[in-house]
C-alpha positions, -999 to +999 in steps of 0.1 A: -312+138+552-281+118+558-261+127+592-224+130+579-210+143+611-194+111+622-179+105+589-168+140+586-147+137+617-125+112+599-128+123+564-096+131+544-114+154+519-096+186+520-125+208+531-129+187+563-092+188+569-095+227+569-126+226+589-108+205+615-082+233+619-111+255+630-123+229+655-089+234+672-090+272+673-113+277+704-107+256+733-131+248+762-127+232+796-097+208+797-086+219+764-115+203+744-126+219+711-154+245+717-175+269+697-165+305+692-182+324+720-188+361+731-182+378+765-215+364+777-209+329+767-232+332+735-220+311+705-207+334+678-204+325+641-173+313+628-160+340+605-148+334+570-135+361+548-126+366+511-108+396+497-114+414+465-096+445+449-121+466+430-098+481+405-110+455+380-139+432+373-143+398+391-128+368+373-123+331+376-100+336+405-126+355+424-149+324+418-124+300+428-116+317+461-152+322+472-162+287+461-134+270+481-140+290+511-177+282+509-168+244+507-149+248+538-176+267+555-201+239+548-176+213+560-174+232+594-212+234+596-213+196+589-187+189+616-203+211+643-237+223+635-224+258+647-232+291+628-209+307+603-206+340+584-187+346+551-176+384+544-167+392+508-144+421+516-136+449+491-105+469+494-123+499+479-102+525+499-070+516+481-053+544+460-061+543+423-027+537+410-032+529+372-060+535+347-073+502+334-070+500+294-104+484+290-127+513+303-139+546+288-130+579+296-092+573+301-082+610+304-109+617+330-098+588+352-062+599+349-070+631+367-081+611+397-050+590+401-039+584+437-072+590+452-093+563+470-111+542+445-143+554+462-135+589+452-129+581+415-158+590+391-174+559+376-162+560+338-195+541+329-216+568+345-239+545+365-226+547+400-214+572+424-177+559+420-155+535+401-152+513+432-191+513+435-194+502+400-169+473+404-185+464+438-218+461+422-202+438+396-188+418+423-221+414+441-239+407+409-212+380+401-216+363+435-253+365+434-253+349+399-237+318+414-259+317+445-230+323+471-242+332+506-221+361+518-221+394+534-206+424+514-184+447+533-167+478+521-133+490+534-143+525+529-174+521+549-155+503+579-129+531+579-153+562+575-180+546+601-151+543+628-155+506+630-117+502+625-108+532+649-099+511+679-077+489+658-062+519+641-052+532+676-035+499+682-016+502+651-002+537+663+005+522+698+025+493+681+040+515+654+076+507+661+071+469+666+052+469+631+081+489+616+104+463+630+085+437+612+080+454+579+113+472+573+135+439+569+110+428+541+116+460+520+144+473+498+167+502+512+150+528+489+116+518+500+125+517+536+134+553+535+098+564+528+078+536+543+050+540+566+024+515+578-002+545+578-013+562+545-029+595+554-054+609+530-041+646+519-064+673+530-052+693+500-053+667+473-076+640+485-046+616+475-037+585+495-001+596+504+029+573+507+050+593+529+069+588+563+046+594+593+054+603+629+030+593+656+021+622+678-007+609+700-017+572+694-048+573+717-062+604+698-051+590+664-028+621+657+001+618+633+024+642+614+034+640+578+047+662+550+021+671+522+034+690+492+059+709+513+038+715+544+040+697+577+005+686+587-008+670+618-039+650+612-063+627+630-062+593+610-095+579+625-128+577+607-115+575+572-087+602+571-062+575+565-057+540+554-031+514+560-006+497+538-021+465+527-001+440+547-008+460+579-043+464+566-048+428+561-037+422+598-056+450+611-088+437+594-082+402+609-079+418+642-109+443+640-133+418+624-122+387+642-115+367+611-110+329+618-104+317+581-090+332+550-074+313+521-051+327+497-028+319+467+007+306+470+019+340+457+010+356+488+026+331+511+053+356+524+027+383+528+005+362+549+034+353+572+042+391+576+006+399+583+003+371+608+032+386+627+015+420+628-018+405+638+001+389+668+015+422+677-019+436+677-029+409+702-049+389+676-045+356+659-037+348+623-069+331+607-066+296+597-065+292+560-053+271+529-025+283+507-036+271+473-016+266+441-023+289+411-036+280+378-015+275+347-020+279+310-019+252+282+019+258+281+022+253+319+028+290+325+014+310+353-020+327+342-017+364+341-044+389+336-020+412+320-009+384+295-044+373+287-032+337+287-059+325+310-095+310+306-122+334+316-152+322+336-175+334+306-155+310+283-158+281+306-195+286+310-199+288+271-183+254+267-192+236+300-215+239+329-210+259+361-209+227+380-182+212+359-161+243+368-169+240+404-160+202+402-127+210+385-118+238+410-125+215+440-100+189+432-064+191+447-062+229+456-025+224+467-015+213+432-010+236+403-036+228+375-038+239+339-069+259+331-076+260+294-103+251+270-088+216+265-097+204+302-134+212+298-146+181+282-131+158+306-141+179+335-178+177+324-179+140+318-159+133+353-186+156+370-215+136+358-197+104+365-189+114+400-224+125+403-240+093+394-216+074+416-224+095+447-258+079+451-244+045+454-217+054+480-216+052+517-214+084+537-178+083+542-171+079+504-195+105+496-177+130+517-146+121+495-166+127+463-160+162+449-198+165+439-206+164+475-188+196+481-202+211+448-238+205+459-233+207+496-246+173+501-277+178+480-267+160+449-290+157+419-305+124+411-310+128+374-285+113+348-278+119+311-279+092+286-247+102+267-213+116+278-201+150+267-173+135+248-199+114+227-220+145+222-189+164+209-181+137+184-218+136+172-217+174+168-186+170+150-197+146+124-230+164+119-214+198+110-237+227+111-266+207+127-290+227+148-302+217+184-334+201+170-314+178+147-291+168+175-320+160+198-335+140+168-302+118+167-302+115+205-338+100+204-326+074+180-302+063+208-324+070+238-361+072+226-372+089+258-346+118+254-362+153+257-351+187+268-377+185+296-366+152+308-329+159+306-323+196+312-286+191+319-282+174+285-300+203+267-277+226+283-246+205+272-259+204+236-255+242+235-220+238+251-210+211+226-222+233+196-203+264+209-171+242+218-171+226+183-175+258+164-149+277+183-123+251+192-127+218+175-139+225+138-108+246+130-086+216+139-104+188+121-087+171+092-100+137+079-070+119+063-073+089+038-070+055+052-037+037+041-022+002+043-041-023+064-065+005+075-083+001+041-091-036+045-101-031+082-126-003+073-140-025+045-145-053+070-161-029+095-185-017+068-196-053+059-201-064+096-221-032+104-242-039+073-251-073+088-263-058+122-299-054+130-312-017+136-308-009+172-278-031+178-262-027+212-232-006+218-214-034+235-220-058+204-206-031+181-175-025+204-168-063+201-169-062+164-146-031+163-122-047+189-119-080+170-112-062+137-084-044+154-069-076+168-071-095+136-066-067+110-027-065+110-022-036+133+009-036+155-015-028+183-052-018+191-042+019+197-031+022+160-065+008+149-085+033+171-063+061+162-071+053+124-108+053+131-106+087+148-085+102+121-101+089+089-139+090+102-138+119+127-109+140+118-094+139+152-065+125+170-085+110+197-122+102+202-148+082+219-155+045+225-165+035+190-193+011+198-211+039+218-205+064+191-217+042+162-249+032+183-256+069+189-248+082+153-266+052+138-251+023+117-262+036+083-247+070+091-215+055+102-214+034+070-216+066+050-186+080+068-167+049+060-177+051+024-166+087+023-132+078+038-127+050+013-137+069-017 
């Protein structure tokens, strides 16, 4: 396998730029970059983290964050050869604030509002709690895509005592943390705010009440609970922290080195970083990524339902094409809707083919290197996804076998066994056409100079031999457009797409005609001219 370390040291690909931040995080003799080490000098894994709120099911944002973090993790390993870990952390001790509308037994769930999510019954009746159900969905989701991670539950860490030493630190630094937090809150919130959320011994609720520290070392606080003043030890799961303080505490307790998050959490990251510093720790390195937009350029919102789900992408395109699309330009806002899928699929395969001809430094700048962690598949596909979509479009309700029959006319050796990626794409193309393209197709009648141009194209195609090359056909199409009285070539190609394919845009016509067949194309022309 190629050694990319030297090229990685200079690569401008964003995962390597992020990984180089980690190189500077630990210093050895004379300030040189050094591995993360323990008290006895042993090399410790660089710790990456992604966070998850288990009040809902995992979605495309979950995939995005774990995928991008994994890419940085692999880049660091390429640069250094040092070990790494990735923790998928579930905030499952959060209070249950709102009943989701898409789950059964709404009334039952409403009875458990404000309890930790791990104390709320599973409305589906499969797991010991609602959090356990959603945690299982998260692990199933991450496993489905082959991510290498360690699952970690907030409840487990709190109740096991793992967080107790850092919780004591929080109490010892209580006043300093309040000084950081209060200026970020409104006056009404300031009056009731506490970094510590005790679990009520009466109701089991996660309380949002003012807290007085009685004994930081012992973990004792005082608070009011339903009219009674209570002194309670907050250690070992009898309290949790407000999330910005909780975030900083977790970074401190676990020794997190890297965590990325969305632009909407920029201010929260700054505040949590200050608290981590107060606790004697260091804010993790990380990328602040831009958020996805819908087709109208508006921010995607789960409540609005204006986004694209991961299930929808995988119905219309491949998992690798999604990873390819997510990799690119994480600091720029990108639209995420069905219209971007075909281009992403074709660009993925194009970049994949190019990778094998590139030098190591160019490979590291190629998105597919990071999609496949340097183990890029060597097989290719004989047609583009765009061509496949147009073929499916003109074939109407054709089944998979009929589509393969057409493909074998174009590429005689094409079989599902030889081209498994293409076989998957045929299913994607059929679904995309049925759901997204077919309802918009409308073939208009040719008009003006278009009529004579189509008649000439039909005549010239009739004179071609079977199996004519796509380039020869493209030359004919191009020449007719130049000589056919059109103001510009764009008008000619637009006419071809609208009269023959029923679309405002389309493929390279020479390639399409070679794929669809000369006789079949002549039938399309005849139907258009009829």
